[in-house]
N, C-alpha and C positions, 0 to 999 in steps of 0.2 A: 603088600599093595593092594590098594585100593580099588575099588572098581574103577572110578574115576579114569586111574593110569593105565589099568588091565582093558579096559573098553573102548580106547579113543583107536579109531582104526582111520583109513581113506577111501575114499569114496570119490568114484569118478563121473561125470556127467557132462556131456555136451563138450568133450575135449579138457576140462576143467578138473581138477584133483581138490578135494574137500576134506579136512578133519572134519571128524564127527563120532559119536558114542553111540557103539550099538551095542545093539541091545537084541537081538535076533536070535542069538545063540546063548542067552540066558535064562536055565533051567526053570519050566514055570510061565514063559512068556505066552506061548501060543496060542492057550485057552483063555490066557487074559483077555477081557473086553478091549476094544479099540482105545476107548477113553482110559483106560488103566496104563493102559501099554505106554499111551501122553504122559504118562504122571513117572513111569517109570525109568522114561527117558529124562523128565524133570528133573529126579532124584538123582540117578547117576551123573547128570553134568553137573550138579550144585552141592555134590560131598565135600563137606569141611572138615568132617571128623570131631564135630560137636551138635548143629541145629540137624544135620543130614549125613548121615553114616551108611555103611555097608547093610547095615543090620534092618536099616530103614528100605534097603531096595530089598532084600531078602524076604521079609514080611509081609511085602507089597507083592512079590512074586510066589508067595506061598497062599493071595490072596483065598479065602473061604466063601463061594457064592453067597451061600448059606448063614454067614455069620451076621449077627449084626455088629455095627460100625463101634468098633473099640481102639482101632490100630491110629494113632495119630502122626501124621508128616506136614513136611511144610514144602509148599507148593510155591514156587518162585515164577511166578508170569513174567513173559520177555518182553511185553510192553503193557502199558497202561491208557486206554481212550478214556475220552472225559465230552461229556456236554456242558453246557453254558450254564446251566442251569445247577447244577450240581458242582461244576468245575471250577466257577467263580470262586465259593467258599473254600476250594482245595488250595486255591492259589494265594487266597486272602491268608490262610492258616500261615500256607511257606512262609508269607513275606511277615507274617505274626511272629511267625518260629526263627526266622533271622534277627529280630529283634531281639529277642528272649536270649537266645546265644550271643548275641551283643552285648544283653545284659548280665549276662553269668560270665561274661569274661573270654567267651570263645569267638570262633572266626565265621560270620554269618555266610562266608562260601560255603561251609560243609552242610547246608540246607539247599541240594541242587537234586533237580530228579537221579536217580542213577541210572533209568531204563528210559527207553523211549516214550517219551507219555507226550500225546496229541488232545488237543482239544479240539472239538466240529462246535462252532455256533450252530445254534439249529432250532432250540428252545423260546428265541425272542423274538419272533415275527407273530404278530397277531391282526387276525383276517379284519381288521377296519372299514377295508376297500371292498368290495368284491362287484360280481356283477357288470364292472365296466373295462373296459382294452387297458388300461392301464393301472390295474389291481396292484399288479406286484410290483411296480416303480413308485407309487404310491406308499404303497405299506412298509416298503425299506426303508423309504424317505422318514415314516414315522418311527420303525424301526432304531434308527440312526438318534432322531431325536428322545427317542425314551433313553436309550443306552449308552449314549456316547461317553458318558462317565464310567461305565463298567466294561466299555469295548478298549477306553485308552489304559487303564488299570490291564487288558488283558494284554495292548499289546508291551507293557513295560515289560511284564510278566515273561512275553517272546523273547525279549531281549536280554533281560537279570538272569534268566534260568536256563541252563544249559539245557540238552535232551530234553526241552518244549518246544511242542510245536504248536500253531492256531489255524484252523483252516477257518478264514471269515466269514460272516453272514451271508448269504445269498447262495450258498455253496449246496448245500444237501445237509440230508439228515445223517447222524452219527455212525448210525449201524450201516445204512445203504453206502456212506464211504467209506467206510470199512470193510466191507465186502467187495467192494468196485476196486477199491484204490490203495489202503492202506494195509491192511493183509498179507502178509505173503506165504502165508502155509509153512513155508521152511525159511528160517532168517538164516544171515551169514554175519559173521564180524571179523574184522582183521586180527589174526596171532601173530605172537614175537614170530621172525620167521620167514614172514612173508605168506601162509598158504593161511586160507577163509578157512575157521567152524561153521560148520553148517548144522544147523539145529532146528526145533521145532518152535514154530511161531505159537505162543499161547497169551494171550491178554486177561486182563480185569479191566472193565468197565465201572464207570459211575453213572450208568442209569440199567436197569434190570436188563431190556432188551439185548444187553450185550450177546447174549448167547444167537442172535440174528446168525455170528461166524460162524456157529456150528456147522450151520449147512456147509462149510468149506472146509471140514474136517478139523478146524482151528480150537482147541479148548479153551475154551474162559466162560465166564457168568459175572452179571452187575453184583458189584459190593458198594458199600456205601463209601461218601465220597473221605469218610476218616479211614477204612480199612486201603482204600485207593491212594491216599497218601503216603501211609504206610510203605504199601509196593511201589512207590516212585520214588522211596528215599531207601530201595532195596529190604526190605523188612518181606522174608517170606509170608504168605499165608500160610496161618496154622489151621488144618482142617483132619476131620475122621474119615478114613478111605471110607468112602458110603459103598451101599448097595448099588446097582445097577439094574438099573428094568429094560432087559432085550426087548425092541417093539418090532415087531416083523410087518416090512408092508407088503404087500400081493396086490394083483388084479392093477387095472387100470380106472382113472377116474372115468364118469360112464357123462355122456351131454350132458349138458345143461348144470353140471357141475363144477365148480372153481376151487382155486388152490386154498381160499379163505374158509368155502364149505369144508372143506378138507379139516383143516388147522382147529376149527370149532370143531369136529369131532372127535379129531384127537386131544382136543382141552376136555372135553366133555369129558373121555373115557379116561383118561390117567389121573384127574382130577377125583372121581370116583372111588378108583382103584389105590390113590396115595400118594404120593412121591416126593410130598418135601422132603429135602435133604438127601436125596438119589439123585443119581447120572442116570436118564434117560437114552438111550444109542439105540440108533435105530439101524437095521442088518437085513439079511435077507435077497435071494434074486430080485423081488420086486423094487426094491430100493436104484435099480439099473437105469430103469424106466422114469423115475424121479425126475425129474431135471433142477439142476440148483437152484433157481431161484424158488421153485416150489419146497425145496429142503431148506434153504434160507427163511422161508414164511414160518415154516414148520419149528425149525429151532429158535425163531423170534418170540413164540409163543413160551416158552421154554417158564418163565413166570408164572403164565398163566394154568400151566400145570401146576405149580408149585416147585419143581425139580430145579437142581440145583443147576443143568444144562440138558439139551435135545441135540446131541449130535451124532454126524454121519462120518464113516470113513473118507478115505483120500483113494479114488479111483477115476476112472476114466471120465467121469463128469463133471469131477473136479478140474482137469484139466483141460476140456473143452471151454469151461468158463473163464479161467484164466487169461489162456488167449484171447476168448472175445470180450474180454473189460482190459485189452492193453497189458496184459503184462508180458516181458520178454520171453522168447523161446528158449533162453538158456536157465531164466526161471524155473519156467517149465519142466525142460530136463530135469532140473534138481529136484521139484516138490516130486514126477515120479520116481527117478534113480531112488532118491532118499525113501518115499513110503514103500519102495519094495523092498529095500535092501534093511529095514530095519522093520519088516513083517507088518506094517501100516496099510498095506497097502488091502481096499476092501471089495473088489471085484469077487465075486462068490464063481464067476468059472476060472479063475485061475489055478492048475495047477497046486499049486502051493498054498489056497488059501485054506485055513482053519477057522471053523466056525467057535465064536466063543464061545463061553459059558456065562451065562448070565443069573443072577439071584432069584430074578422076576419075570413073567414071560405075559407079553402079550401082542395082537396080533387084530392086524384090520385089511380087508379085502375094501383097497380103494372104489372094487366097482359098487361097493354097498352104499355108499356117502351119498348124502341126500342136499339139495336147497338150504342151506341153515342161516339162522341170524343167532344172538346172543344176547342177552338183556332181563330185564329193564337195569341192571346194575353192577353185574358182575360179568367177567368175557367167559367163566366157564359152565352160567348157566343158558345152553344151547335150544334154540326150539326150532324147530322146521318147518320152513316156513311155508308148507302146507298148513303147521298149525297157530300161526303167527296169530291169525285176526283171534280166533277161539283166545288163545293166551292172553292178547293184550287188554280182551274184554274181562276175563277172568282178571288180573292183574288191576286195572284201573281204579275200582273202588277205592284200594288200601291208598291211594294217592291223592284222593278227595275227601275236603274235607266239607264241613256245613259251610263253608265259603264260599264254595266252589259252583260257580255258575253254572246250569246245568243245559242252558240253553245259547244257540250261535252270540256271539258276540262282535258287533261291526266294528270295523276298522278304514280306518280314513289315511293313508299315505300320500307322497307327493312322487317317492321310488316305485313305487308296485300298484299302485293305484288303491282301490276300493274293496275289499273282499270281507267276510266270514271269519270267526276265529272260533274254536271250538274244541273241546278237550280230544286228545288226543293227535291233535295236529302236528306233521311236522316243521316244526322252527328253523332245523339247520341240515341236510344232508352237506355231508361234508367228503369227497378225496382226500386222503390224506394219511400220514402214519409210514412209520418203519417197514411196517407187518405187509403191505400191501403193495405201495408202489414203489418198492424193489422188485416187484414181481411182473415183468411186461405182459405175460398170457392175461391178468386178470386187468391191466392198466387198458392193455388194447380192446380187452372187450368194453372196457364200460365204454371207447371212444365210440367200439363197429355200433353200440347198443344207443349212443348218441346220435348218431348218423343214423339210426335207421327210425328213431324214433322223430329225428328233427324231418327226415323227408315225409315221413304222417302228418308233419304238422301239430306233433303235440309238442307242452314245455310245461316248465315244472309248475304247479301251482304258486299264486304271487307273495303268499307267507314263508316261501321256504328260505333259508339263505343260504344259497349255493356259494360252497368252492371246489376248489382244487390247487394242491399243495404237495407238489410230489418231492420227493427222496432225495433227487439229483437231475441235475440237470440234461443228464441225458435222456431222463423221460421227456422233458419238454421237449428234447429234438426230437425222439421219434415219434410221436403224437404228430409234431408238425410235419415230419417227413411223409408219414401215412398221411396225412390232410384230414387228421381226425380234431385235431384241437378245433379247425373252425366251426364244426358239429357241436362239441363242449362247450365253444364260445355262444353259439345261438343257443343254448341251455343255461346259458350262466353259468358254466363251469371255466370261466377264464382262470389263468394262472393267476393266484391269490400271492406264492412267497414259495421259497424251497424251506419247510423246516415238519418241526411235529404239528405246530399249529392246531388246530381242534381238539387233537388226540393228547396234548399236554394241557389243555383247559384254553388254550389261545384262541377260542373260538369270534373271539371280538364281539361289539356287543350288538344285540338284535335292534332293530329301527325302533326307535324309541316309541312310537304309537303302537307295536307289537307287544313291546315290553311292557307297559302302562298297561295295556287292555288285559296281560297276563298277569301280572300284580294284582290290578284292582278286582279281579273278576276270580281272583285263585286257579287259575285255569293250569291244565296236566297236559303241559305241550311237550312234544317226543323230537327228540334228536336223533341221525343215522349215520354213521364214519366209520369209515374202513380201515379203522383202527384195531387196536389191543387193551384198551383201557376202558371202561363207562363206568367210574364209580360213584356214587351218589354224590352231589356237589363239584363233580370237576368238568365237566364239557361247559359248562356255561350256568349262573346262578337263576335263571330264567325257566331253564329245563328241569322235569323232575325226573325223567324217564331217560334215557341213553339205550342204543342196542349198535350191536357189532355187526357191519355186514361187509362182503365186498363191494368193490366200488359199481361195475354194472348195478349190484340191486342199490346202491346208494342213490344213483340216478333214478333206479324204478320208482323207489319211494318218493323221491323228488317228485315226482309225474305226480304220484298217489295223492301227494299232499297229506298223508295220513297213517297211521297204523291200523286203522280199523280198517283194513282191507287185506282182501283176498285175490291174492292173481288170478287164479284160479277161473275165481268163477264172475269179477268184475273186471270191466274195461281201464285200462286208463284214461281214455277219452275217446273223441271221436277223430277219422284220419277226414285227411283232402276230398276222400271219396264218398264220405258221409257213413263208413263201415265203422263199426268201434273194432277199437284197439286194444289187444290184449298182451301182456307182458311176453306172452311166446311167439308172437306176432314177429318184435323188435331183437329178441335174445339171439344174440350171433352164435354159430354154431361153432363146437372145438376147430376143425378144421379152418374155416374162414379166422377164426385168431390167430391159428399156429402159421397159416400163411401170410399176414399180416405182420407177426415177430419175425417171422424168418426173412421175409423183405425189407425188414427197413430197419432193425436193431444191428448196431455193426460195426465192430473192434475203432474204426476209427472215430465213432462219436464220444467214446470213451478214452480214446488217446487225446482227442480234441478238446473235449471238457475235463480232462483231468492237467493238463501239461503244467496249467498253472493254481494250480488247487490251493497253494499258500499266497497267493499275492494278494485277492482282493479288490474289490473295484474301486473307484475315485472315491468314494466316502471312505474307506479303510483306509486307502493311500494317506488321507490327506489331515487324521487322526492327528491333534497334538499329543507326542507320548513324550511321559517323564524317563529321566535317567536315572540310572547309579544302581547299586545293590541291593541300599535300602530303598522302600515306599515311603514316598513324603507324603503322609496319609493326611487328609485334608477333614479336621473336627467339626465341619459342619456340610459334610457329604453327607446324604442320605440313601447312596447304594452301596460305599464298603467303606467301610470304618474297621480301627486296628480290633482282631479281636481277643476276648476278657479271657481265654482260657489257660492262659501261663502266666496270669497275674500270679507275683508271691509262689512262683513254681521253687521248690528248693530242688538240690543235688541229687538228694535221695529223700524218698517217700516218706510220710507219713503211714503208722500202722494203720489200715483197715478196721474199720470199729462197728463194731451192733449196733442196731436203729432202736430209739426207744423213743415211744409217745408220739407215734405217728399219726397223722391223717392222713384220710382220704381224699385226694385232688378227684378223682373220677372214678365214677363206677359206669362198665360200658359191656355192652354186649358181644355176640359173634362175629369174627372177620370183621373187623374194626381194620381199615386200611392205611397205610403210611399218610393217604389223603386226608383220612380225617383226623391224622395227629399233626399232621403238617400240610396245609392245602399250598398248591401251588399256583391258583388263579386268583381272579380281582376279589377286590375285598371294598368294603364301603367304608365311609367318613367317618361312622357310629362305632365301627371296631376298634377293639385297642391300639390296632397298628395304622387303622385311618386315624385317629386324635391324634397319636405318636407324630405324622407326616403335617396334619393339619397344623400345629402348634409349633411346625418349622418350616411354614409357608408354601405347602406342598398343595396344591388344589388337587383335587379327587380326580378331577381328567389324566391328573399326570402321576397321578399312584402307581399306574404300570400294574403288576401284578406280584404274589410272594413271591413267584420263582422268580422274578426278575432282580427281587430285593435282598436274595439271599446273602449278600455279604455286607450287610450290616442285619448285628444280631438282634439290633433293639426291637426291630422289624419283627425277626422272626420269632424271636420270644412271644410277643404279642399277639404272633399268628398260630401259635403251638395248641391244640385241639382247638382250633378255632372256624374247623368247618363247619359250613352252614346247616349239614344234614347230619351234624353229630349231636346225638341224644345222649348227656350224662343224667343217669335213673338215680343218682344220688341226690337230685331234688325230688323225684318222689319219695325217696326216704324218709324226708325231713318235711314230706307235706305239701311240698311247691309244685308248682305246674312244670313241667318237663319243657323248656323254651329249648327248642333246634338251635345249634350254635356251641359256643365258646364259652357255656355258664358252668357254676357249680354252687354250694354252699361254703360262706365263711364259718367254721365252728366258733373263730374267736369271736366274730363281729354277732354271730345268728342270723347273717342276713345273705340273702341269693345276691351273688355278685357274679362279676366275669371271672376267667380262670387265671387270668393274669394278675388282675389286683388281687384277689384269694391268695397268690401266690408271693405277693409282694410282701404281705399282709404275715404269712407263714414264716417266710425268709425272715423276715425283720424280729418276728418272735423268737426265732430258732424251733421251730416245726418243723422237722422233717414230711416228707410228702410220700404217699404211694398209691399207684394206681392199679384197680381190679379188674380182671377184665374175662371175657369166654375164648372160645376157641379163635384161631389163625390171627390171634394178634402181629397185627404188621403184615399185611398182604400187603400186596401192591410194589408201587416203585421203591428202588433202591434210593433212600429220602435221607441224608445224613441230618437233615434239619430236625427228621422225627425224633433222631434220638438226640441232637443238639438242644435242641429247645426242652425237652422233656427233663434234663437236667436242669437247665438253668430256671427252669420252675421250681425247682429244688425237690426233686421227685428223686428219692433212693431208691426204687426198688416197683417192679411191675410184677404183678402177680396174677398170672392166668393160668386157662386151662391148656395151651398151644401157643407157639409161636411160630411165625414163618422163616427162613431161615437167614434175610439177609438182617431185617429188624433187631432179629435176637442179637447176633453180632455187634451189630451198631450200638445196642446201650452198654453194651460192655465195652465195647472201643470207647464210651466218655464215662466210665465206671460206674454207671447204673446198674443195679443186680435186677437179671432175669428171673425170676421164679416162677416154678408151676403148682397148684392144686394139685395134692395125691391124687393119684391115678384114679378115675371115674368122680371125682369129686370136683365141684364147682364151690362159688361164695354160696348160689342159693340155696345148694344140699347144705351148705356147712349154715346153714342161718345166717350167713354176713349181710347186711344193705349197705354197707360203709358209713354207717354212724359209730365204729368203733373207735378206739384208739388202740394201735398196734404198735407190736414191740417183737423183734428179732434176733433171734439170740445165735451162735453158735458160725456168724461171718466171720469173726477173727480170728478161725483157727485157719483159713486162709493164709495169717502171716508167720505160721511155721512151713510153707512153701507148699502144704496140702491144699483138696478144694475137696469141702464136705460134699458128701451128696445130698442130705438134705440139713437145711436149719428149720429150727423151731418159730414157730409164727405164732402168738398169745394177740388175740381180740378181745380188747374189753370193751364189755356193751356200758351204756349208761347207769344201766341197774347194777353194775359190778360184777355179774354174771361173765363169764370166760369163756372162747372158744378155744382151741388147742388144735394146731396140726403141725405136719411138716410138710415143708413144703420145698420142692426137688430144686436143687440149684442147679441152674441151667449154664454154668460155665462149662464147657464140653470139653477142652482141652486146654495142658498146662500153660500153652502161649497166650489164648486166653485169659488164664489166672493172673499169668505177669501183668496183663493189661489194666486186669481192675485192679491189683495192686497197685499199681501209680498212677491210677486215677483217669486211666486211658491211654489206651495205643499210642497215641500222636506224643504224651509225657515221657510214654515208657522208650520210643522211638529218637527224643528229642535227649533223654537221659541218654542212652547207649552213644549217639552220636557226640556228645559232651567228654563221653572215656576217652 
């Protein structure tokens, strides 16, 4: 009898009986971390005798905290969540797979999500209009004009695919909608015989900040769209049982400190500790005093730590939040009964509580946290607010050039009047993002600071683009109910939309006069946002330095107007009474914030706003929706095109081959992000993507963004490695100027050119390509096009010092080989400069069913001398090896479905 049979038991909750898989009596369960108990339940429930067996469960129960990951398991998420930037290409791929199945003689209906799959359209709204009363309506009108074609396609998908729901535009941000509505914590499904099975909610999402749901005790993380599609089609996710870092929280947040300051501090600590590929789990008596919104804020920043997840256990705080957000009492009772029955209850005062064992330990006394910001280009680069002016002054020179105007530049505008612009000025101060708008304490704090500033007669500087883009309609409700929206409006923080906005790069254009002054004088202006991402080139093409801060600090910087500012010693302005006003004079107390939160945020708001969450407004309902099981592709579409990945696919894959005669397409440094590889924001008419659209009659004003064009592979491949801040050092190796952007050297023509044009030349001459890079390659968002575009450029292997988790797996998912230099080595230490010709041998060992630990790389210089080394193969599991042998994960899944 397998564990699936022996562990099936009955659970009583609120007078109802449920079947469930009991793990509480399994030997070794007591001391496992909460997150690994979730994996135990997942394995027991999904035992099939092949991919998942009793032995896999027993090996997990025997987990050694000190061991390095080596044991592979198959994780089967209960559901998938998507946002539209990554979700549209997912549905494009599924629609294309239906075509491929038909071409191979199969039934297209086999391509259907096997688990509940939800898409929240939150990434497309741009801040075109701001600082005016009807900004939100005007921005939504523009959003539909830009994206109507994409939204029609998604409406088709909604009716064509089973188990697929769409949350329309203007509702909120995916992760906030997830914790406020979609997440169940414990799910149920009907069984034969009439009884429901209760089982743990878990999810993967096509956005790295899926970890927000970890605050609810739901295990989930971000994956690339490629892996998400496989999960939708019932394919388990292959993973190694990770090391788990126990992070103990003690104490309480002091006066003047926000949840944002806490997450920036934790991010700093965990990045320094090193948690890539590990689980992080928060525990200890102190977590009972951490509100759920703060837990979600902490969990949200998992990608910034570098960990797979950052999870809290289920306890009374979880139940209170479920009640507040409108979940039924029956559901709350089920969550409590299930967690207690399966030893998942995290209340340290419970007599049955056993403290888990962890692989590594960290601890933070919340009372030691101080106000902080992070920047100017990475979330983990924390700066205490007290040091911010000094640190900015030290960093600024590295962003200036000999063309930078040092004197103030006069600017004249109709919208904001006349003023001078200088280096360090804050051009964007935006309250946005899933990190903070899901947290009432920091949003109310921002509103109270706005009220106090307004009462003193203060206002933002005229050059600051101000915006408020909440993560759900509930935020707008409680700000209005507290009377704080009027004060935010008075400071230019009118609602501009419900979505990611500035954080995803949709900050919208600056005033033309400001943009012209910045570019004509090479000014280094800054942005401040309450988001989680501040990578180079992401927020705005006009802004070089980007800082993360809490919502109230965003407003404070808008009032100051510059990063060259010390809030302790410099006044924000002169009040109506003629006295200087400092930040401390308008900063609300913790008790004031708590009183407003308790007095305004109500269960009724959540019930009202989520009652018709899938219905959409008049714009959504008015879309003309195509019908049929197969999508009718429009050959003239510049948004949605039939994908080419399955063209010519055979029923069985060809053997994998060694790589011979490869050239280097890009030679890159450390911390190359997925934004560098596949930017999401705006692009210019003279870029390869811009030229493609212009040739098809699209005017630059209608380009939209790379993110919104992800359903069109022709645009996306032209944008790969196209970030305006990317520096390809290969140009320096051949004596050319390193021009930032998507440029390289074509060894076939002996000329510098764009990466896209060089790739076409290499492909035409059957020359394979490689990319060389440093540490932390592929940090940042779970961006499948960073891997898809790499493949479509003809890159066969990427050789780095280290990879970030999601991008490494995405490369394998597209059939690109991830390799690492030998430990302690780099391309610099090996004397490589990218001008060599590369041969990689030993890859073909995969054809025998084994995965080599290393492959041999030979780099031949122009003078005939050789550099040899053994590169580490970063195909980490047998499942990943299967994907690589098939040319990618989707080909693997499609072939299996056809069988």
